[in-house]
C-alpha positions in Angstrom: -8.6 22.9 34.6 -6.0 20.2 33.8 -4.8 17.3 35.9 -2.4 14.4 35.5 -5.1 12.3 33.8 -5.6 14.8 31.0 -5.2 12.7 27.8 -5.8 15.3 25.2 -3.5 17.4 23.1 -5.4 20.6 23.1 -5.1 24.1 21.9 -6.7 27.4 22.9 -7.1 30.4 20.6 -8.3 33.7 22.0 -10.3 35.5 19.3 -10.7 39.3 18.8 -13.1 41.0 21.2 -14.7 43.1 18.4 -17.3 45.3 20.1 -17.6 43.3 23.4 -15.5 43.6 26.5 -15.3 39.8 26.6 -12.7 37.8 24.7 -14.0 34.6 23.1 -11.8 31.5 23.5 -11.8 28.7 20.9 -10.7 25.5 22.7 -9.9 22.5 20.5 -9.6 19.1 22.2 -7.9 16.3 20.2 -7.9 12.9 21.9 -4.6 11.2 21.6 -4.9 8.2 19.4 -3.1 5.2 20.8 -2.4 2.3 18.5 -3.6 -0.9 20.1 -2.6 -4.2 18.4 -5.4 -6.0 16.8 -6.5 -9.1 18.7 -5.9 -12.4 17.0 -9.0 -13.8 15.3 -9.3 -17.3 13.9 -11.6 -17.6 10.9 -13.3 -20.9 10.2 -13.0 -20.5 6.4 -9.2 -20.8 6.8 -9.7 -24.6 7.4 -11.2 -25.0 3.9 -8.0 -23.9 2.2 -5.9 -26.8 1.0 -2.6 -25.5 2.5 -4.0 -24.8 6.0 -3.3 -28.1 7.6 0.2 -28.4 6.2 1.1 -24.9 7.6 -0.3 -25.8 11.1 1.5 -29.2 11.1 4.8 -27.7 10.1 4.7 -25.0 12.8 3.3 -27.4 15.5 6.0 -30.0 14.9 8.9 -27.6 15.7 10.7 -28.6 18.8 10.1 -26.5 22.0 11.7 -27.1 25.4 10.1 -26.4 28.7 7.2 -27.6 30.9 4.0 -28.6 29.1 2.2 -25.2 29.7 5.2 -23.3 28.4 5.5 -25.5 25.3 1.8 -25.0 24.5 2.1 -21.2 25.0 5.2 -20.9 22.7 3.6 -23.2 20.0 0.4 -21.2 20.0 2.3 -17.9 19.8 4.4 -19.2 16.8 1.3 -20.5 15.2 -0.5 -17.2 15.6 2.2 -15.3 13.7 2.2 -17.9 10.8 -1.7 -17.8 10.6 -1.7 -14.0 10.5 0.8 -14.1 7.6 -1.3 -16.9 5.9 -4.4 -14.8 6.2 -2.8 -11.8 4.6 -1.1 -13.8 1.9 -4.1 -16.1 0.9 -7.1 -13.9 1.7 -5.8 -10.4 2.3 -8.9 -8.3 2.5 -11.9 -10.3 1.3 -13.6 -7.2 0.1 -10.4 -6.2 -1.8 -10.2 -9.7 -3.4 -13.9 -9.6 -4.4 -13.6 -6.1 -6.0 -10.4 -7.2 -7.9 -12.2 -10.3 -9.2 -15.2 -8.2 -10.2 -13.0 -5.9 -12.2 -11.2 -8.8 -13.9 -14.6 -10.4 -14.8 -15.9 -7.0 -16.1 -12.9 -6.6 -18.4 -13.2 -10.1 -19.8 -17.0 -9.7 -20.3 -16.3 -6.5 -22.3 -13.8 -8.4 -24.4 -16.4 -11.2 -24.9 -18.9 -8.6 -26.1 -16.4 -7.3 -28.6 -15.4 -10.7 -29.8 -18.1 -13.3 -29.0 -16.5 -15.9 -31.3 -13.3 -16.1 -29.2 -13.8 -19.4 -27.3 -10.8 -18.8 -25.0 -12.4 -15.6 -23.6 -15.7 -17.4 -23.1 -13.9 -20.1 -21.1 -12.0 -17.5 -19.1 -15.2 -15.6 -18.3 -16.8 -18.8 -17.1 -13.8 -19.5 -14.9 -13.7 -16.0 -13.4 -17.4 -16.1 -12.8 -17.1 -19.3 -10.8 -14.1 -18.0 -8.8 -16.1 -14.9 -7.9 -19.1 -16.9 -7.0 -17.0 -19.1 -4.8 -15.4 -16.1 -3.1 -18.7 -14.5 -2.4 -20.5 -17.7 -1.2 -17.8 -19.5 0.8 -15.2 -17.2 2.2 -17.2 -14.0 2.6 -20.3 -15.7 3.9 -18.3 -17.7 6.4 -16.4 -14.6 7.4 -19.5 -12.5 8.0 -21.4 -15.4 9.7 -18.6 -15.7 12.2 -18.1 -12.0 12.6 -21.8 -11.3 13.2 -22.2 -14.0 15.8 -25.8 -14.4 15.0 -27.9 -17.5 15.2 -30.5 -16.7 12.6 -28.0 -17.1 9.6 -28.3 -20.9 9.4 -27.5 -21.4 5.7 -30.3 -19.2 4.7 -29.4 -15.5 4.3 -27.7 -14.7 1.0 -25.6 -11.6 2.1 -28.5 -9.1 2.0 -28.1 -5.5 2.9 -30.0 -6.2 6.1 -27.4 -8.7 7.1 -24.5 -6.3 6.5 -26.3 -3.5 8.3 -26.7 -5.8 11.3 -23.0 -6.7 11.3 -22.1 -3.0 11.2 -24.6 -2.1 13.9 -23.3 -4.8 16.2 -19.7 -3.6 15.5 -20.8 -0.1 16.5 -22.5 -1.3 19.6 -19.4 -3.1 20.8 -17.2 0.0 20.3 -16.5 2.2 23.3 -16.7 5.8 22.1 -15.9 7.5 25.4 -16.0 6.9 29.2 -16.4 9.0 32.3 -14.2 8.4 35.3 -15.5 9.3 38.8 
């Protein structure tokens, strides 16, 4: 039975009866996927970037007319757009940045193994290693700490697999997989 609340694009295929006098029906239900815009999330590690305050100041100082509440609303909306762009430009996907930095470091380390006397490669390896360490410790740790919303992570946990499993479990718990209407 279908009604006006049916939100599935479905199909029915009637299969061959073979030796029975019944006809099997193969019903396939595909829920319609609706794209919902991602909610805005402010990440604390943004504030540690040297260009963050300048971006906020520039956007906030733009002139807006209207009553105080309207001015605040418009300024926050403008700032949201700029911060989303800032996040994608400076941080992109943290996991992507980390994996890219790991590949760079691995390539330089291979070169150092082939030519250990090359001082420039040794310096570059040290620099890349520090950059990777900073990415892993500061940005990613801050990101997951905020995302997990847990209190037991006070400066102690070092990105263990237990921690990441907890983040993923919490994300799965907060996901609505289906609902039943009465």
